[in-house]
N, C-alpha and C positions, 0 to 999 in steps of 0.2 A: 670334465677331465680333459677332453680333447681341446677345448678352448684354452684351458690353463697352459697346456704344453705348447700350443701354437703361439700363445702370447709370450711364453718364456723363450722361445727359439729366436736366435739372432743369426742370420745367414753368414755374417762376417766373423762370427765367433761361436760356431755350433757346439764345440765340446764344452767350453766354459759355461755357456748359457744353459746347457742341459745337465750340468753336473749338480751334485748334492749341494744344498745350502746349509748354512749354520742354523741350528735350532735355538740359538741364544735369543731370549726375548728382545724385541726391537725397542721396547720402551723400558726405561729403567724402573726398578722397583720403587714404589712410593710408600714411605713409612708415614701413615696417617697419625697425626697428633693424638695423644691419649685423650685430650679434651673432647675431640670429635667423637671418639668411641663412647665416652661417658654420656655425651648428648644423645647418642643413639639408644643406649641402654635406659637412660632416663625417660626418653620419649616412649620407648616400648612399655616400660613399667607404668607410665601414666596412662597410656592407652589401654593397658590390660585392666588396671584398677578402675579407670573411668570415674575418678573422684575429683580431679582438678578441673577448674573451669576451662572450657574449650576442648576437653578430652572425653566428655561424657558419652558422645555417640561417635567417637572417632574410629577410623579403620586402624588395624593393628599391624598390617603387613609392612615389609621392607619398602615397598613402593611408596606407601603413605609417609613413612619416616623420611625417605629421600626427598619428597616434595616439601616436607616441613623444614628440613635443613636448607633447602634451596631458598625457601621463603625467608629464612633467618639470615640469608646473605653469606652462607658458608660457601666459599669459592676457593678451590674447586670443591664440588659436592661429591661425596663418596657415591660411586655407582650403586644401583639397586643390588646387584649380586654381591658386592663387597659388604653391604649392610646385612644382607641375608647370611653371608658367611660368618660375620661377627656374632649374629644372634644364634646361629647354629653352634658355633664354638662355645658360646655361653650356655648352651643347652636350653635356650628359650624357644626353640622350634622343635616340635615333635616330628619324628620320622614317620612318613605316611606308610601305611601297610601296603605292600605290593600285592597285586592280584592279577591272576592270569585271565585274560579275556579270550573268548572264542573268536576266531575270525568271522567278521560279519560280511554278509552279502551287500554290496553297494546298491542302494536304492535311490532313485530320484525323488527328492522331497520338495514339494512346491511351496517352500517357505516364502512369505511375502518379503519384498525387498524394502527393508527399513533404512534406505541409504540417505534419507534426508530427515530433518527435524519434523516430528509429527507425521511421518509417513505411516508408522504403526505404533499404536498404544497397546500394551498388554494389561489385562484386567484380571484380578483374582480376589478371593476372600481368604482371610486367615482366621481360624477359630473353629468351633466356639472355645472361649476360655472364660474364666470366672474371676471376679474380684474377691478380695479377702472377706470371708463370711457372708457371701452373697451367692444365691443360686441362679441369678439372672444370667442368661447367655450373653456374651459380648463377642463382636466380630470386628476385625480390622479390614476395611476396604483399601485396596492398593491398586493404583494406576501408575504405569511407568512408560515413558517414551523410550522406544528401543534405541534410537540414535543418540539423543542427548542425555539419557539416563535420569532425567528429571522425574520426580515422584510427586504424587498427591495421595495423602492418607486421610482416612476418616474412620470414626468409631460409630458402629451401629448396634442396635439391640435385636435385630431380626434380619432375616434374609428375604423379606418381601420385595417383590420387584419394584414397587414404587419407591422404597427406601434406597435401592441401588440406583435408580434413575436420578433421584435427588442428589446423591453423592456424585454421580458422573457429571451432571450439569455444573455442580460446584467446582469439580476438578477441572473441567474443560474451560471454565472461566479463568482458571489459573494457568493451565498449561497450553491452552489453545485446542482446537479441534483436530483430530487425526484424520487421515484418509481411511485407515483400517483400524477396527477395534477387534483385537484377538482375545479369545476366551476359551475356557474348556466347555464341556457339554452339560454343565449343571442346569437343571430345570429353572433355577432362579434367574439364569441368563437367557435361556432359549424360549421357554414357554411350556406348553402342556404336551405330554405324550399322547393324550387322548385326541388332540387335533394337531398332528405333527406338521401339517402344511399351513397352519395359522400362526404366524410369528407373534410372540408376546410383545408387550408394550415397550420393553427395553429395546428390542430390535426395531420397532416402529419409530421410536424417538431417534435412534441412531440414523435410520434412513431419512427421517425428516430433516436432520442436520447435515445430510450429504456424506454420511459415514458408512462404509461397508463392513458389516459384522463378519467375522471369520472365526470358525470353530476348528480347533485342533483335533487330531484323532483321539477317540476315547481311550482312557487309561494310559496316556502318554504325556504326563505333566511336564517332562523335560522339553517338550516342544515350546513351552512358555518359559524358556530359560531365563530371560531377563527379569521377569516377575518372580520366578522361583528363587533366583539369586537374592532378590530384595526380601523375600519371605525369610530366607535364612539369616539375612542381616538383621531383620526385625526381631527374630527369635533370640539372636545372640546379644544384640545391643539393648533391647528393650524388655522383652518378656522374660528372659532368664535373669535379668538384673533387678527389675523393679517389682515392688509389691504395691498394687494400686488400691487405694482406700475408697475411691468413688469414681463414678462415670466422668466427672469433670477432671479428676486427677489423671485418668487414662487419656482423656482427650487432650489435656495440656501436654502430656509426654509425647503423644503421637504428633502433635503440632511441632514440638521441639525437635524430634528426630527427622521430621520432614524438612524442616529448615536447615538442620545440620547436613543432611545428605545433599540438598540442593546447593548449599552455599559454602561448604567446607570440605567435602570429599573430592579430592583431586584424583582423577582417574587417568590411567595410561591410555585408555581408549579415546579420551578427549584431549590427548596431547598435554596432559598435566593440568588441564583446566577443571574447574568445578562445573557441574551442570548449568548453574546460573550464568557463569562467565561464558560458557560455550554457546548459550542461546541469546546472549545479550544483543539487543538491536535486531533480532530476527523478526521477520514479518509473519506473524502467526494469525491463522484464521480462528475466530472466536464465535461463540453463540451470539445470536442477535441480542441487542440490548433489550432487557425486560422479557427475555424468552421464558414462556410458561408452558411447559409441555402438556399440562392438564387441560389447557384451553385450545390446544392445537387439534386440527383434523388429521388423525393418524391413519387414514385410509392408505392401503398399499397401492401406490401409483407407479413409482419408478424406483430404481436402485437395484443393488445386488446383495445377496446373502450367500456366503461361501462356506464350504465344508472341505476340510482335507480328510480323505478317507483311504484306508488300506483295502485293496481288492483282495478278497479272501480266495481260498483255493478253488471255490466254486465259480469264481469269476464275477461275483456280485459284491456290491457295497451296500451298507445300511446307512442311510442319510440320518434319519431320526426315527426313534421308536421302531416300528416294523415296516418302515418305508424303504423297500429294497429295490435295487436297480441292477440289471444285467450289464456288465461292462465287457466281459470276455475273458476266457481263461488265459489268453496270451498275456494278460496284464496281472495275473495272480501274484500276490505278495508285493505289488508295487503300489505306490501312493499316487492318487489322482486328486485333482482339484475339481470339486463339484460346485458350480455356481448357479444359483437361482436368478434368472433374469426376470424381474417382477413385471416389467412392462410387456414383455413378450410371452410371459407365462411359460417359460422354457427352463429346463434344467440342462446346463451345458457341462460336459465332462472334458477336462483338459489333462493330458499326460505330457510331461516334458514341454509345457507351454503350447502344445498342439491340441486343437479341438478334435476329439476322437468320436464323440457321440452326443446326441441331443435327444431329450425326452420332453413330451408335453408335461407341464407341471401347473395345473390349475390351482 
């Protein structure tokens, strides 16, 4: 406010420079041709029905329609909010239910910085679900790069750790290796509660490839927001629309939607580019040629495994199972980053990027 009026003020003409100004729009009203509005409605309908070629796994929002018109050479292209207004006028957008939220206490959350391509991959499972007339459980494996939004999908029949490792190696050959692999606290990712300080094979393979495993706080799936967004997309574009007759049918559709997301979904976060365009010509770190984790020596020698944990009222955190550590009541209800330094056999506790405690961790 102060900057605004200082900039308005002119010493040689103080009264005129500080007087009221006309509220008449500075830009003349643009009457968009009816043909463009019809293109918008046609695109929306095609995206909703997902029956025409090229629209099967397309996004349905005003942003996606804006990018499509731009690709078609419509110049000038209607802004996103104009397209949204047209769709709302035509009652093609449902009004969101308002909800009152309680004020939240601000907490420092040590989220990893996914500022570059492959800095952070988020990993999750979706399922189980069943094919038509089949009692066999099926799962979708989903891996997504936080920065570029590229995805790798796979269909599996069980949650055995070896199955997940095979998927990850396949996915990393496609996407490249991340610096951090972020997951929830499922035992299929972490290992056994009986031996909480003995990481499972999945973590050992990640460490072998120079990747830091990171576990989000228990019961807080929104911390994996990028992959949760993908799960919602898969539910809407794939699982709610299709009836799968066989494993091969499901696998074919998963491959198709992976290709569509990576090569046709233009995202505002990527400045209107697709994930494939955004990562084109990027120098990516990949698994060694012929890498076979089953033949590797997966002894714990170096690397880090990290956990984001909420300090309880007692001042303690629970790392895994019943492995508890005293942090201090001055940090109660705050998030800390607990990192196992394997070479030093130490557990290091960070708050707001400061090392506040260290424990022996054999």
